[in-house]
N, C-alpha and C positions, 0 to 999 in steps of 0.2 A: 179637193181632186190631187191625185196625184201627183206625182211628178214622173219627169218623161223614164228618169233613171228607174223609181220605180217598178216599170214596167218590162226593166231591161229583160228578158229569155236572156239573150242571144251575146250579152256580154261587153254590147259595142257601145256602150253610152259615157261618156263623164257626164260628173255633177259638181257643177262649177256654181262660187258662190266670192260675195261678200260679206266683209263686216261695215262696207261705208255706207252701204242704207240703213242699216241697222246697231250704231252708232255712228260714228263719222263721217265725212266726208276725205276732211285732209287723212281720214288713219290709215288708208289705199292699203290693207290687207285682204287678200283674197285666198279662196281654197281652191283646187281639185282632188275630187275624187276618182279616176279613173281610169279603164274595165283593166286590167292586166301588161293586155297586150300595149294601151297609150305610156304605160308608166317612164319605162327607158327612154322611150321618145317627147316624155317634155321634160323631163331633171335633162336631160342633156340641151333641149330648146330654151327654160328656164335656165342650163349656165351660162348658155353666147346672148343673152342677153342682157344679166346683170349680176351674174351667180348667189348671189343671196337678196335677199329683205332684210330691213333692218330691224335686228335682233332685241332693243329695248326695247321697242314698240309690241316684239310680237312674243318677248318674255311679261313685260305687262300685260298683254292679251291673254294672256296664258295663265296667268293668276287668278284675272279676272272674271276667268269662265271656269278656272278648278276653284275658288271661293263658290261656288255657284251669285253672284253678280248679275252674272250676263246674263243665265235664267229669271230673275225677278227682270231685273231692266226689260225685259224682251218680253216680258207678262202685263207688265207697265205699259210699253210701249204698245200694245197689243190694242189694251181696250183703249187709250187711250187716240191710236186711230180708227179704231171700230164707234167710237162717238164721232169725230169726225166724218169719217163715213155714212153714218146713220145719218148724217143733217145735212151731207153732200144729198144725197138721195129723197129725203125727209124736204129737199126747199125743188130738187130735181123735179118733183113728182107731187108738188105741189102749187104753190105759183108762176113755178117754171112750164110745169106740164102740156099746156101751149105747145111749149118753143121745145123742147129737152123731151128725150125714152132715155133711163138710166142704162145700162142693161149690167146685170147679175152680176156682181162683186161681195165675195165673200171673204175676200182677206185684201194686201198689196196696201201701196200708199199712191194708188190712180187709177180712176173707173173710167170710162166712155159712156156717155153720153149723145146718137142718135137726135142730128137737129130733126124739126116732122117739118113741114107745111112748106113755103117758099124762100126758109132759110139757104143765103148764102153761103156756106161755108168761112171761105175768105174773106170775107165782109165782118162778117163772128170775131173772126181771128185777129182779122186787122184791128180792128175797131175796140176789141181786148184790148192788143198791147199797146197802142196808145196810151189807155190808161195804164199801163205795165200792169196790166192782169196777162197773168203766164198761164197758155194753155196752146194748144194745138190741134189743130185740123186734122183728122183721122183717113183725110181719103187720098194722102200722099202711102199709106202701109199698104195700100191696094194695090196688088198687081197687074191685074186687068181691071177691065169693065165689067159691069156695073161699079160703081163705088161707091160707101156710106157717106154722105156724111156728116159730120158729128165733131165730137172734139173729147181732148183727152185734158182732164181735168187730176190734177194734182195736187196734194190735200194732206201728205207729210211733214211736210213744214208750214201749213198753212192750218193757225190755229182756229178755232170756234170763230169769235166776235171778226175774224178775216172774212173764213166762210161765210159766215153771216153780209158780209157786207161786199162782197161776193157775185152772190145769187140775187142782194137785192140792187144789185149793178147792172144784172144781166137784164132783169125782172124788167127794167126801167129802157134799156137795152134792145134788143128785143125784136120788137114793133115794126125798130125802122131797121131789121136789120133784112129784111125781104130779099128779093133780087129781084124784084122791081121796082125802088125803092131807093134813093140818095143818103147815104149812111151818113150824121154827124155827128161829133162827140163832142161831150160838154165836160168840162171838166171838176 
């Protein structure tokens, strides 16, 4: 899928990104590729906020990129995330198919799955959180009604074994999360 910036014929879109997702969150280095019309105002806003980011980390990141190590890292992580995504989709389309419909995703570290039948999104999310499984409902992402019911599932920091355990847990829980049932969670 093309980025919004690549479709920008009028030169009005700024491309914004971060290295926190591709390397590690504590790095806290991002970037912006603005249209010419925004370059000066963004530069002024940056100076008002904090003048500059840490030079040591910027220089280390630059060396990491120039040596080709960042590109190698991205290729390795792309394969890792693809395996995690494939396993999650396999489980959602297999044993969890009566309760979930995974939406197409070719990249990223998150996946959305619609809830099927009479499952109550808030009950599923609450039951998952009760056993420290981090999922988010999607209903809140809709500005208007009708809202879809579903879950946002992150797999970026989750290994294959954890995905296996989590999907097995969901398979056991789903029959009890219908809107007309009371949910009890066993640890």
